Structure formats: C-alpha cells, structure tokens
C-alpha positions in Angstrom: -13.4 12.2 -4.9 -10.3 13.0 -7.0 -7.5 10.4 -7.3 -4.0 11.6 -7.6 -1.0 9.4 -8.3 1.5 9.3 -5.5 4.3 7.3 -3.9 4.1 5.7 -0.5 6.4 4.0 2.0 6.1 2.2 5.3 8.8 1.5 7.9 8.1 -2.2 7.9 9.2 -2.4 4.3 12.2 -0.1 4.7 13.9 0.9 1.4 10.8 0.3 -0.7 8.6 3.0 -2.3 5.2 1.9 -3.7 3.3 3.8 -6.4 -0.4 4.2 -5.8 -3.1 6.8 -5.5 -4.3 9.2 -2.9 -7.5 11.2 -2.3 -5.7 13.3 0.2 -7.2 11.4 3.1 -5.3 10.7 6.3 -5.8 8.5 9.4 -4.1 9.8 12.6 -1.9 11.9 10.3 -0.8 9.0 8.2 -1.6 8.5 4.5 -4.4 6.3 3.2 -3.2 4.9 -0.1 -5.1 3.0 -2.8 -3.4 0.6 -5.1 -4.3 -1.0 -8.5 -4.2 -4.8 -8.7 -0.7 -4.8 -10.2 0.6 -2.3 -7.6 -1.0 -4.4 -4.8 0.7 -7.5 -6.2 4.1 -5.8 -5.9 3.3 -4.7 -2.4 2.2 -8.3 -1.4 5.5 -9.6 -2.9 7.6 -7.2 -0.9 5.6 -8.1 2.3 6.1 -11.8 1.6 9.8 -11.3 1.2 10.0 -10.5 5.0 8.8 -14.0 5.9 5.1 -13.0 6.6 2.3 -14.1 4.3 0.6 -11.8 1.8 -1.6 -13.0 -1.1 -4.6 -12.3 -3.3 -7.8 -14.1 -2.5 -9.9 -14.3 -5.7 -13.0 -15.5 -3.8 -13.1 -12.2 -1.9 -11.4 -10.0 -4.5 -9.1 -9.0 -1.7 -5.5 -8.9 -0.7 -4.7 -10.6 2.6 -1.7 -9.7 4.8 -0.4 -11.7 7.8 0.3 -9.4 10.7 2.9 -9.8 13.4 3.9 -13.3 12.1 0.7 -14.8 13.5 -1.3 -16.9 11.0 -4.6 -16.1 12.8 -3.9 -12.3 12.6 -4.7 -11.3 9.1 -5.7 -7.9 7.5 -8.0 -8.2 4.5 -8.4 -5.4 2.0 -11.3 -5.9 -0.5 -11.5 -4.0 -3.8 -13.3 -0.7 -4.0 -14.6 1.0 -7.2 -13.4 4.6 -7.2 -14.0 6.8 -10.2 -14.4 3.7 -12.4 -11.2 2.1 -11.2 -10.8 -1.0 -9.1 -8.5 -0.1 -6.2 -7.4 -1.8 -3.0 -7.1 0.4 0.2 -4.2 -1.7 1.6 -3.4 -0.5 5.1 -5.4 2.7 4.9 -6.7 3.5 8.3 -4.5 1.0 10.1 -0.9 1.0 8.8 1.6 3.8 9.2 1.9 4.9 5.6 3.8 8.0 4.6 3.3 9.7 1.3 6.6 10.5 -0.4 6.5 14.1 -1.5 7.8 15.1 -5.0 10.9 16.9 -3.7 11.8 14.0 -1.4 11.3 11.5 -4.3 13.7 13.6 -6.4 16.3 13.6 -3.7 15.9 9.8 -3.2 16.4 9.3 -7.0 19.5 11.5 -7.0 21.0 9.6 -4.1 20.3 6.2 -5.8 21.6 7.3 -9.2 
C-alpha cells in the first residue's frame, strides 16, 4: 500500500480543503482519505465550527463526529497503522469526499490569490 499526499474536500464543509493521504481507494466513486493526528484535529475543528460535535477520544485513539445534529448518531474513526504512520480514515467509506486534483488546486490558489 503506497500512501500519496493529496488534498480533499467535502460539501458539508464547503470552502475548506484538507490535506491528507490517499492510497487511490474509492467507495462508490468517492475518495477514501487518511489523515495524520494534526490533520484530523484541523478537520474536527472545521466540523465543530458548524455547530456539530467533533472531538478526539484518547481512550479509543479515535476521532468522533456527530452526524446530522443528533448526539446519539456518532461516527467513530480509530487510528490505523499504515506504512509505519498512524493515520485516521475519517469518513472513508461513508462520507462523500472528493480528492482535489493538482490542476484544480492550482486554479483554486490562483483565484484566492
């Protein structure tokens, strides 16, 4: 399994792009990203800014995300060891992630600049 750095976005967090890693996997045509602890913290902070809960649970070594504003509907993503790195597969296989391709990222940067 080869990890490659990539950027990802999700409609729910419109306007945000999140750096992470890919192994080229997809689920129903959508990207399956992996994030380092620091990257996952940034994602959790962006999620929390929408008014839904997201936090790190050190007992499980997992990031927990409240879904659809219901406190009893939580997605839990535990750490995985991949190629010697601890990564979190947040939303992989259940969220509608899109990998931002290099050309598209360059265009976005030009528009923002």
